[in-house]
TITOR-511426 format. One record per residue (C-alpha): residue number from 1; residue in one letter; x, y, z. Coordinates in steps of 0.25 Angstrom, whole numbers. Layout:
N
 num residuo     x     y     z
 NUM       a     X     Y     Z
...
***
This chain:
882
 num residuo     x     y     z
   1       m     0     0     0
   2       p     6    13    -4
   3       q    10    22     8
   4       k     2    35    11
   5       s    11    47    10
   6       i    12    55    21
   7       t    16    71    22
   8       v    18    77    36
   9       s    20    92    38
  10       i    27    95    51
  11       d    25   108    58
  12       l    34   111    68
  13       t    26   122    74
  14       s    15   112    78
  15       s    13   100    85
  16       k     5    93    74
  17       i    10    84    63
  18       s     0    85    51
  19       n    -1    74    41
  20       t    -8    69    29
  21       g   -11    55    28
  22       c   -10    50    43
  23       s   -16    54    56
  24       e    -6    47    65
  25       n     9    49    70
  26       l    15    48    56
  27       f    29    43    59
  28       h    24    31    69
  29       r    11    28    63
  30       c    11    30    48
  31       n    17    20    39
  32       f    24    28    27
  33       l    34    25    17
  34       i    48    30    20
  35       t    57    34    10
  36       m    69    26    13
  37       a    81    35    14
  38       e    96    29    16
  39       l   102    39    27
  40       f   113    30    33
  41       l   122    25    21
  42       f   134    34    23
  43       s   136    28    36
  44       i   136    14    31
  45       a   144    17    19
  46       e   156    23    29
  47       s   154    11    38
  48       l   155     1    27
  49       i   168     9    21
  50       a   174     9    34
  51       k   173    -6    37
  52       l   179    -8    23
  53       s   192     0    26
  54       s   193    -6    40
  55       w   206   -14    42
  56       t   196   -27    47
  57       y   190   -26    32
  58       e   203   -25    25
  59       e   210   -35    32
  60       t   199   -46    30
  61       s   195   -42    16
  62       q   210   -44    12
  63       v   211   -58    19
  64       l   198   -62    13
  65       r   203   -56    -2
  66       l   190   -45    -2
  67       y   198   -33     1
  68       h   198   -27   -13
  69       h   183   -30   -14
  70       l   179   -23    -2
  71       r   188   -10    -5
  72       e   180    -9   -17
  73       v   167    -9   -10
  74       s   172     1    -1
  75       q   175    10   -13
  76       t   162     9   -18
  77       l   156    12    -5
  78       s   164    25    -3
  79       l   158    30   -17
  80       v   144    27   -11
  81       k   147    33     2
  82       a   152    47    -3
  83       v   138    51    -9
  84       l   130    44     2
  85       l   128    57    10
  86       d   123    65    -1
  87       a   114    54    -5
  88       e   107    52     9
  89       e   104    67     8
  90       k    98    68    -6
  91       q    92    54    -6
  92       q    77    59    -1
  93       e    75    66   -15
  94       n    79    55   -24
  95       y    73    41   -23
  96       e    85    34   -31
  97       m    95    39   -23
  98       r    87    33   -11
  99       e    87    20   -18
 100       w   102    21   -21
 101       l   104    23    -6
 102       r    95    11    -3
 103       q   104     2   -13
 104       i   117     8    -6
 105       k   110     5     8
 106       h   107   -10     4
 107       v   122   -12    -1
 108       f   128    -6    11
 109       s   120   -15    19
 110       d   125   -27    12
 111       a   139   -22    12
 112       e   138   -19    28
 113       n   134   -35    29
 114       m   146   -39    19
 115       l   157   -31    27
 116       d   150   -37    40
 117       e   154   -50    35
 118       f   169   -46    35
 119       e   168   -42    49
 120       c   161   -55    54
 121       e   173   -63    45
 122       t   183   -55    53
 123       l   177   -58    67
 124       r   175   -73    64
 125       k   191   -74    60
 126       e   194   -67    72
 127       v   185   -75    81
 128       v   190   -88    74
 129       q   205   -84    77
 130       a   202   -80    91
 131       h   193   -91    96
 132       g   191  -102    86
 133       s   196  -115    87
 134       t   203  -124    76
 135       t   189  -130    73
 136       i   183  -116    72
 137       k   193  -111    63
 138       v   192  -123    54
 139       a   177  -120    54
 140       h   178  -107    51
 141       f   187  -110    38
 142       f   176  -119    32
 143       s   165  -110    36
 144       s   159   -97    28
 145       s   170   -88    35
 146       n   181   -95    27
 147       p   189   -85    20
 148       l   186   -91     7
 149       v   172   -92     8
 150       f   170   -79    14
 151       h   179   -72     4
 152       y   170   -77    -7
 153       r   157   -73    -1
 154       m   161   -59     3
 155       a   166   -58   -11
 156       q   154   -60   -16
 157       q   146   -51    -7
 158       i   156   -40    -9
 159       q   154   -40   -24
 160       k   140   -39   -23
 161       i   140   -27   -14
 162       k   151   -20   -22
 163       k   142   -22   -35
 164       r   130   -15   -27
 165       l   139    -4   -22
 166       d   144    -2   -35
 167       k   131     1   -41
 168       v   126    11   -30
 169       a   139    18   -31
 170       a   138    20   -46
 171       d   123    25   -43
 172       r   128    36   -36
 173       h   132    45   -47
 174       k   116    45   -50
 175       f   113    56   -39
 176       g   125    66   -39
 177       l   128    64   -25
 178       e   138    72   -18
 179       t   150    64   -11
 180       i   150    67     3
 181       d   161    58     9
 182       v   160    61    24
 183       d   148    61    34
 184       r   151    74    41
 185       r   138    73    50
 186       s   144    69    64
 187       v   140    64    77
 188       h   142    74    88
 189       r   142    70   103
 190       r   133    78   112
 191       d   131    75   127
 192       m   118    67   131
 193       t   107    71   140
 194       y    99    65   150
 195       s    84    61   148
 196       y    79    69   160
 197       v    73    82   156
 198       i    78    93   163
 199       d    68   106   163
 200       s    80   115   159
 201       d    83   106   147
 202       v    69   108   141
 203       i    67   121   134
 204       g    54   128   132
 205       r    44   119   139
 206       n    43   124   153
 207       q    29   130   151
 208       d    25   117   144
 209       k    30   110   156
 210       e    22   118   167
 211       n    10   118   157
 212       i    10   101   157
 213       i    14   102   172
 214       q     2   110   175
 215       l    -7   100   167
 216       l    -1    89   176
 217       v    -3    96   189
 218       q   -17   101   187
 219       q   -30    93   190
 220       n   -36    85   179
 221       p   -48    90   172
 222       k   -61    93   178
 223       n   -55    90   192
 224       n   -55    75   189
 225       d   -41    73   195
 226       k   -44    57   195
 227       s   -44    56   180
 228       l   -31    54   172
 229       s   -26    68   165
 230       i   -18    66   152
 231       i   -11    78   147
 232       p    -6    76   132
 233       i     7    84   128
 234       v     5    86   112
 235       g    16    91   103
 236       m    23    87    90
 237       g    35    78    90
 238       g    48    84    95
 239       l    40    96   103
 240       g    44    90   116
 241       k    32    84   122
 242       t    40    73   130
 243       t    50    83   135
 244       l    40    91   141
 245       a    33    79   146
 246       k    46    75   152
 247       i    49    88   159
 248       v    36    89   166
 249       f    37    73   170
 250       n    49    77   177
 251       d    46    90   184
 252       r    45    90   199
 253       r    31    94   200
 254       i    27    81   192
 255       n    35    72   201
 256       e    28    77   213
 257       l    14    77   207
 258       f    15    63   200
 259       p    20    52   209
 260       l    21    43   197
 261       k    25    47   184
 262       m    27    39   171
 263       w    31    41   158
 264       v    28    33   146
 265       c    33    35   131
 266       v    20    29   123
 267       s    22    20   112
 268       i    16    24    99
 269       d     6    12    98
 270       f     1    14   112
 271       e     0    -1   115
 272       i    -6     0   129
 273       k     1   -12   135
 274       q    14    -6   132
 275       e    10     8   137
 276       i     5     1   151
 277       i    19    -5   152
 278       k    27     9   149
 279       i    17    15   160
 280       i    20     4   170
 281       n    35     5   169
 282       s    37    19   166
 283       n    42    23   180
 284       n    47     9   183
 285       a    61     6   178
 286       s    61    -8   184
 287       a    50   -13   175
 288       h    52   -20   163
 289       q    43   -19   152
 290       q    45   -33   147
 291       n    40   -39   160
 292       l    27   -30   158
 293       d    26   -34   144
 294       k    21   -48   148
 295       l    11   -43   156
 296       d    -3   -41   149
 297       v   -11   -29   149
 298       e   -20   -33   161
 299       q    -8   -34   169
 300       l    -2   -21   165
 301       q   -14   -13   167
 302       s   -14   -19   182
 303       q     1   -14   183
 304       l    -3     0   177
 305       r   -15     2   186
 306       n    -6    -2   198
 307       k     5     7   194
 308       l    -5    19   193
 309       v   -16    17   203
 310       s   -17    30   213
 311       q    -4    35   208
 312       k    -4    49   203
 313       f     4    48   190
 314       l     9    56   178
 315       l    11    47   165
 316       v    18    53   153
 317       l    14    47   140
 318       d    24    51   130
 319       d    22    52   115
 320       v     9    45   113
 321       w     3    43    99
 322       n    -9    34   103
 323       e   -22    39    97
 324       d   -30    26   101
 325       l   -40    30   112
 326       v   -44    17   116
 327       k   -29    13   120
 328       w   -27    27   128
 329       v   -40    24   135
 330       e   -36    11   140
 331       l   -22    15   145
 332       r   -27    28   151
 333       n   -39    20   159
 334       l   -27    12   165
 335       m   -21    24   170
 336       q   -33    30   177
 337       v   -30    24   191
 338       g   -19    34   195
 339       a   -21    44   206
 340       a   -29    57   203
 341       g   -20    68   195
 342       s   -13    57   187
 343       k    -9    63   173
 344       i    -4    57   160
 345       l     4    67   151
 346       v     5    63   136
 347       t    14    68   125
 348       t    10    67   110
 349       r    11    72    97
 350       n    -3    68    93
 351       h   -15    76    97
 352       a   -25    66    95
 353       t   -17    57   105
 354       a   -17    69   115
 355       s   -32    72   113
 356       m   -35    57   115
 357       m   -27    56   128
 358       g   -28    70   135
 359       t   -37    74   147
 360       v   -33    88   146
 361       p   -29    96   132
 362       s   -17    92   125
 363       y    -4   101   129
 364       i     0   106   115
 365       l    16   108   116
 366       e    20   118   108
 367       g    35   120   101
 368       l    46   127   108
 369       s    48   143   106
 370       e    58   148    97
 371       e    67   152   109
 372       d    65   139   116
 373       s    69   132   103
 374       l    81   139   101
 375       s    85   137   117
 376       l    84   123   115
 377       f    90   123   101
 378       v   103   129   107
 379       k   103   120   119
 380       w   106   109   109
 381       a   114   115    98
 382       f   125   120   107
 383       k   132   117   119
 384       e   127   126   130
 385       g   132   140   129
 386       v   138   138   116
 387       e   128   144   108
 388       k   132   158   112
 389       r   144   158   102
 390       y   134   154    89
 391       p   124   165    89
 392       y   123   163    74
 393       l   120   148    76
 394       i   109   152    86
 395       d   102   161    75
 396       i   102   149    66
 397       g    98   140    77
 398       r    86   150    79
 399       e    81   148    66
 400       i    82   132    66
 401       v    75   131    78
 402       k    63   140    72
 403       k    62   129    62
 404       c    61   119    74
 405       k    47   126    78
 406       g    49   124    92
 407       v    50   108    91
 408       p    61   104   102
 409       l    65    92    95
 410       a    68    99    82
 411       v    76   110    90
 412       r    84   100    98
 413       t    87    91    85
 414       l    93   103    78
 415       g   100   108    90
 416       g   107    95    92
 417       l   109    94    76
 418       l   119   107    77
 419       y   125   104    91
 420       l   140   108    90
 421       k   138   114    76
 422       d   142   128    74
 423       k   142   131    59
 424       k   132   140    54
 425       e   131   132    42
 426       e   126   119    50
 427       w   115   127    57
 428       e   110   133    45
 429       f   109   119    38
 430       v    99   115    49
 431       r    92   128    48
 432       d    91   128    33
 433       n    88   113    31
 434       k    78   108    22
 435       n    73    98    32
 436       w    64   109    39
 437       s    53   108    28
 438       s    41    99    28
 439       i    43    84    29
 440       k    37    71    26
 441       v    36    59    33
 442       g    44    49    28
 443       n    53    58    20
 444       a    59    67    31
 445       m    62    68    46
 446       f    57    78    57
 447       p    66    90    50
 448       p    74    92    63
 449       l    77    78    65
 450       k    80    77    50
 451       l    90    88    51
 452       s    97    83    62
 453       f    97    68    56
 454       d   103    73    43
 455       q   116    78    51
 456       m   118    64    57
 457       p   129    57    52
 458       s   124    44    44
 459       n   127    34    55
 460       l   120    41    66
 461       r   108    42    56
 462       k   107    27    56
 463       c   107    25    71
 464       f    96    35    72
 465       a    88    28    62
 466       l    90    15    70
 467       f    80    22    81
 468       n    69    19    71
 469       l    70     4    76
 470       y    65     7    89
 471       p    50    11    93
 472       c    47    26    96
 473       g    49    29   110
 474       y    60    19   112
 475       a    69    20   125
 476       f    83    18   119
 477       e    95    13   125
 478       s   108    18   119
 479       f   114     4   118
 480       d   103    -3   111
 481       v   103     9   100
 482       t   119    10    99
 483       s   120    -6    98
 484       l   110    -5    86
 485       w   119     5    79
 486       g   132    -2    83
 487       a   126   -15    78
 488       l   122    -9    64
 489       g   136    -3    63
 490       l   131    12    64
 491       l   142    16    76
 492       p   156    18    72
 493       s   164     5    74
 494       p   172     3    86
 495       n   185    -5    88
 496       r   184   -14    98
 497       n   190    -5   108
 498       q   179     4   106
 499       i   164     4   111
 500       l   152     7   103
 501       k   146    16   115
 502       h   153    29   112
 503       d   150    31    97
 504       a   135    25   100
 505       n   133    35   110
 506       q   138    47   102
 507       y   127    43    93
 508       i   116    43   104
 509       s   123    57   108
 510       e   122    62    94
 511       l   107    58    93
 512       f   103    64   105
 513       s   109    77   101
 514       r   102    77    89
 515       s    88    75    98
 516       f    86    62    92
 517       l    87    56   106
 518       q    79    59   120
 519       d    78    55   134
 520       v    92    51   135
 521       v    97    44   147
 522       d   112    43   149
 523       y   114    30   159
 524       g   128    29   158
 525       i   130    16   150
 526       g   121    22   140
 527       f   109    31   135
 528       a    93    29   134
 529       f    85    38   126
 530       k    73    40   117
 531       i    71    46   103
 532       h    59    57   101
 533       d    49    50    92
 534       l    51    60    81
 535       v    66    55    82
 536       h    60    41    80
 537       d    51    45    68
 538       n    63    50    61
 539       a    72    37    65
 540       r    60    29    58
 541       y    61    38    46
 542       l    76    34    45
 543       g    75    20    50
 544       k    72    15    35
 545       d    79     2    36
 546       s    73    -1    51
 547       i    60    -6    54
 548       i    51    -7    67
 549       v    43   -20    65
 550       r    30   -20    70
 551       y    19   -32    68
 552       p    12   -34    58
 553       f    24   -32    49
 554       v    23   -30    34
 555       f    36   -31    26
 556       t    38   -20    14
 557       p    47   -17     3
 558       e    54    -6    11
 559       h    57   -17    23
 560       r    68   -23    13
 561       y    78   -13    18
 562       v    76   -14    33
 563       q    87   -18    41
 564       h    83   -16    55
 565       l    70   -22    63
 566       s    64   -18    75
 567       f    54   -26    82
 568       p    47   -18    93
 569       e    37   -29    95
 570       n    39   -44    93
 571       v    24   -47    88
 572       g    25   -56    75
 573       i    39   -55    73
 574       e    39   -71    71
 575       n    32   -66    57
 576       f    42   -54    54
 577       p    48   -57    40
 578       i    63   -56    45
 579       q    67   -64    32
 580       k    64   -51    25
 581       f    75   -43    33
 582       v    87   -51    31
 583       g    96   -39    30
 584       a    91   -35    44
 585       r   102   -30    54
 586       t    94   -26    66
 587       i    82   -34    73
 588       l    78   -26    86
 589       f    66   -28    96
 590       p    66   -14   103
 591       t    54   -16   112
 592       p    58   -19   127
 593       g    53   -33   129
 594       v    50   -37   116
 595       g    59   -46   108
 596       a    59   -56    99
 597       n    49   -68   100
 598       s    50   -76    89
 599       e    58   -88    86
 600       a    56   -88    72
 601       f    58   -73    71
 602       l    73   -75    77
 603       l    76   -87    68
 604       k    72   -80    55
 605       f    81   -67    58
 606       v    92   -75    63
 607       s    94   -84    51
 608       r    90   -72    41
 609       c    94   -59    45
 610       n   110   -61    45
 611       y   114   -48    45
 612       l   108   -43    59
 613       r   117   -34    65
 614       f   108   -31    78
 615       l    98   -41    84
 616       d    90   -37    96
 617       l    83   -49   102
 618       s    82   -44   116
 619       d    68   -48   123
 620       s    66   -60   114
 621       m    62   -73   119
 622       y    72   -84   112
 623       k    77   -95   120
 624       v    88   -98   111
 625       l    94   -91    98
 626       p    97   -98    86
 627       p   111  -103    83
 628       y   112   -96    70
 629       i   111   -82    77
 630       g   126   -83    75
 631       k   125   -81    62
 632       l   120   -67    63
 633       k   135   -63    60
 634       h   133   -47    58
 635       l   125   -46    72
 636       r   131   -35    81
 637       y   120   -35    92
 638       l   112   -46    98
 639       s   102   -43   110
 640       l    95   -55   118
 641       e    92   -47   130
 642       n    81   -51   138
 643       n    79   -64   131
 644       k    73   -71   143
 645       s    71   -84   135
 646       l    86   -86   130
 647       k    93   -97   136
 648       r   104  -100   126
 649       l   112   -93   115
 650       p   118  -100   104
 651       d   134  -100   104
 652       s   133   -95    89
 653       l   129   -82    95
 654       c   144   -80    97
 655       n   146   -80    83
 656       l   141   -67    81
 657       l   155   -60    79
 658       k   150   -46    76
 659       l   141   -46    88
 660       e   143   -33    97
 661       v   132   -33   106
 662       l   125   -47   113
 663       i   114   -44   123
 664       l   111   -56   131
 665       s   106   -49   144
 666       r    93   -53   151
 667       c    93   -66   144
 668       t    91   -72   158
 669       e    89   -87   153
 670       l   102   -87   146
 671       v   110   -98   151
 672       a   124   -95   144
 673       l   131   -86   134
 674       p   134   -92   121
 675       k   148   -99   122
 676       g   159   -91   112
 677       l   156   -77   116
 678       r   170   -74   114
 679       k   168   -75    99
 680       m   159   -62   100
 681       i   172   -53    97
 682       s   163   -40    93
 683       l   155   -42   105
 684       q   154   -27   112
 685       h   142   -29   121
 686       l   138   -41   129
 687       e   126   -42   140
 688       i   124   -55   147
 689       t   113   -62   155
 690       t   115   -76   157
 691       k   112   -87   167
 692       q   127   -91   168
 693       r   134   -91   181
 694       v   148   -88   174
 695       l   148   -79   161
 696       p   158   -83   151
 697       e   168   -72   154
 698       d   179   -77   146
 699       e   170   -77   134
 700       i   166   -62   137
 701       a   181   -58   139
 702       n   183   -62   126
 703       l   173   -53   120
 704       s   184   -44   115
 705       s   175   -33   110
 706       l   165   -33   123
 707       q   163   -19   129
 708       t   150   -20   136
 709       l   146   -32   145
 710       r   133   -32   152
 711       i   130   -44   161
 712       e   115   -45   166
 713       f   106   -54   175
 714       c   118   -64   176
 715       n   112   -69   188
 716       n   121   -81   190
 717       v   134   -73   188
 718       e   141   -72   202
 719       s   154   -65   196
 720       l   159   -59   184
 721       f   172   -57   177
 722       g   182   -65   185
 723       g   195   -61   178
 724       i   190   -59   164
 725       k   194   -46   156
 726       l   184   -39   148
 727       l   195   -30   142
 728       t   185   -22   133
 729       l   173   -21   142
 730       k   168    -7   143
 731       v   154    -9   150
 732       l   149   -18   160
 733       c   135   -21   165
 734       i   132   -30   176
 735       t   117   -30   178
 736       s   108   -39   187
 737       c   118   -50   190
 738       q   111   -55   203
 739       s   123   -65   208
 740       l   135   -57   204
 741       k   144   -54   215
 742       s   157   -50   209
 743       l   162   -40   197
 744       p   175   -38   197
 745       l   179   -26   189
 746       d   194   -24   186
 747       i   201   -15   175
 748       e   210   -26   173
 749       y   198   -33   167
 750       f   190   -22   162
 751       p   200   -11   158
 752       k   189    -4   149
 753       l   176    -4   157
 754       e   169     9   158
 755       t   154     6   161
 756       l   150    -3   172
 757       l   135    -6   176
 758       v   132   -15   188
 759       d   116   -17   190
 760       n   109   -25   199
 761       c   119   -35   204
 762       d   114   -38   218
 763       v   126   -46   224
 764       l   137   -38   217
 765       e   146   -31   227
 766       l   155   -22   218
 767       s   161   -16   230
 768       n   168   -29   234
 769       e   176   -30   221
 770       h   189   -26   229
 771       n   200   -32   220
 772       q   196   -23   208
 773       n   205   -14   201
 774       s   198    -1   202
 775       n   203     6   190
 776       l   191     3   181
 777       r   188    15   172
 778       l   173    15   172
 779       k   165    27   166
 780       i   150    22   169
 781       v   146    14   182
 782       n   132    10   185
 783       f   128     3   198
 784       i   114    -1   199
 785       s   106    -9   208
 786       l   118   -14   217
 787       p   115   -19   231
 788       q   128   -22   235
 789       l   133    -7   231
 790       l   136     1   244
 791       t   147    11   236
 792       l   153    12   224
 793       p   164     1   221
 794       h   178     6   224
 795       w   183     2   211
 796       i   175    13   204
 797       q   186    22   209
 798       g   194    17   197
 799       s   185    25   188
 800       t   188    39   195
 801       d   192    45   182
 802       t   182    38   172
 803       l   169    36   180
 804       q   158    45   174
 805       y   145    39   176
 806       l   140    32   190
 807       l   127    27   193
 808       i   123    20   205
 809       s   108    16   206
 810       s    99     7   215
 811       c   110     3   223
 812       n   102     3   236
 813       n   114     0   245
 814       l   123    11   240
 815       v   126    21   252
 816       g   135    31   246
 817       l   147    34   235
 818       p   162    34   238
 819       q   169    46   240
 820       w   178    43   229
 821       l   167    44   218
 822       s   169    59   220
 823       a   184    57   212
 824       m   176    53   200
 825       t   182    62   190
 826       c   173    58   177
 827       l   160    55   185
 828       k   149    62   177
 829       t   137    55   182
 830       l   133    50   196
 831       r   120    43   198
 832       v   115    36   212
 833       i   101    32   211
 834       s    93    24   218
 835       c   102    21   229
 836       p    94    23   242
 837       n   104    20   252
 838       m   115    31   246
 839       l   117    41   258
 840       s   127    49   255
 841       l   136    55   243
 842       h   150    60   246
 843       e   150    75   246
 844       d   163    74   237
 845       i   155    70   225
 846       h   155    85   221
 847       h   170    83   217
 848       l   165    75   205
 849       p   170    85   194
 850       t   163    79   182
 851       l   149    76   188
 852       e   138    79   179
 853       r   126    70   184
 854       l   123    67   198
 855       e   110    58   201
 856       i   109    53   216
 857       d    97    49   224
 858       g    96    43   238
 859       n    96    47   253
 860       l   109    56   252
 861       e   112    60   266
 862       s   123    70   261
 863       w   116    75   248
 864       q   114    88   255
 865       h   130    90   256
 866       l   132    88   242
 867       t   135    99   232
 868       i   140    99   217
 869       d   143   112   210
 870       e   146   106   195
 871       p   142   102   187
 872       e   129   110   187
 873       q   120    98   183
 874       v   124    90   195
 875       e   123   102   204
 876       e   108   104   200
 877       r   105    89   202
 878       i   112    89   216
 879       e   102   102   219
 880       e    90    94   214
 881       l    92    82   223
 882       e    94    91   235
***
């Protein structure tokens, strides 16, 4: 059936989006034909050329007598790469050029797979030489990895790819493209901020805040204070509805008025069961959604009523799209059990939704004034105080701000885009850009986001587009996202002495600085964040080779080019036509508690999707994995997290020589780890849960690339690291090991350890490790739920000039911090939370020269004697606590 053409005009002065041909939210609810543009080819070409010119490829290709073949491929790639940046910019007006770029994309994809074969062969040789017996070496000679067999097979593949490359290279002359050899768009580092919203950081919304608080404080209409009052805040996307709700939610007066406060980000489909679960879990960090998923609706309703009954509560329902009155009335009636004066605050773009839900007139949120917009713009475009040096840029900025029509998201995005740029031409380019004109859905993006996106380097663009794989409103963890980027080859390739975390976090910081991320929380060893729904809309537009699969699924011709599959639900996956996606590189189950539940699905994709790089089977229900999973030789990431049924893993899993991340945490029935772990020479990140009493430490010690080790729920393990050396390890996390008594950490055996997290180990006595060398060079330390911890272990002193982040949480028997803590010269963050017996804090704590964030709760007797003059944020925090 032909798709309806939908034209949308966006008026930035209004909170409405007018449209023709669709009455519902356009990006989320309409099926429209998207013009498939290719925007990321330059970075792929760069990566391919870099690999071909590397020493590893040159050596391997010479041994296999394929060197000259690959040199010819590299030369042709360089010719194509030279015009790609210009082609990416001009493709929208030229259908033939878009088809040409699509052909290039397919050739590049096959070339990536071919070069991966070379890497696998190199690793195979390395493993056979290091760990292979004579029998294994003989078998290797007669296998398909025999040099003669491999040479013949690869020579054929190279010739086919070269022929296709020659054709697309010749076709480039049709388009008169300009040669641009270097992508001069770069990644700029900007400091991250925290998720809590400080009033002073929110510009131009004070009166709106007071108005909403007044609505929450006042009695319900008609003096019927027993009825539930619902107050809608309505405005277009990017206007700041959620930010306004946050500063209201966190206001001291609201804390005093409502003993129970809950915040729920509402899903687009407004499924009653899931919304009830979110409300129940909303202010209880210890509840696990997957447990509640097993309850039926009647049981959930009972839990919800028990939570709300006789409580005066405030519930924020953020970003609601539901227009189904029956669903809303069903949910609302369940919440009519609260105490008098209970309120619900709703944020929505949709006037119809607001009218249906509200018991009072909607609060229509307007745009910022021009002066407030300029203040916000300056805050994001300059370091504090620097703007005074550039009055001519402020004048241009004022003109840019006028075009934003008071939309804070637009203002922040363009301010972030111009951050650290002081050339007049760069600012004029933004001011005069053609993207400010009206747009059509499917052919363009929200103009300010488009301007910012166009200035991203090609590899960062691709990273951003992969947000498309996650549902709107998703709560992201930086590790999950950066692991996906790394598995797909989108991060700079580290050598074996480097860690991916730095470059990955730099990408996260860059996306934040462009206002593509929000609600960012830095918890020391990673970040949590969300993305605005408008930003998610744009990721959906860009993620042309990705799909979110929902049941029932209908295959269309456009799906032939899809490489990344996301399954937010597992209904009907046994019937999913995985055989039509043999080139898939990603299989992802992003919804917590929802995993693969079909043996047929598992067997089909393991046997057919030979080019997978990223395989997420978390929350799945498999007892065993098929042995031929070891043939997925391109795989970089495999997660089996929280598979409660998994008992054994095939030893063939250890044949995944390119695997960088293996997650087996919370596999509580896993009897033993597979044999041969030492062969996994690319493995950088390993998470373990097993019933074994003794871990295969010798095998783990031979993982020559291992940088992060997490041992979790290994309840039979009593001691760890009995004399083994983990020379490359940088991050160690020990969690919920209830029998663990000993954790020796010595600089000789852990020379590169930087991050230590120990959580919920009831019998572990860290302070009793008397024989430890105290010269560890730790940067981040988290101690959580350790009942035996009375004070900090003495060996932390060895990190005096390296420790930057210290968190102690829920250690009920902690009574104080040692005096030597004040000697830390690099400590930036000190948090002591939920330690009820923490009675004193030494007054010398104010000598910490670099402290930026101090968060302490408890019954501090000496608190009134503590004063800190610098930095200013810490002083304000102390005054607040006093």
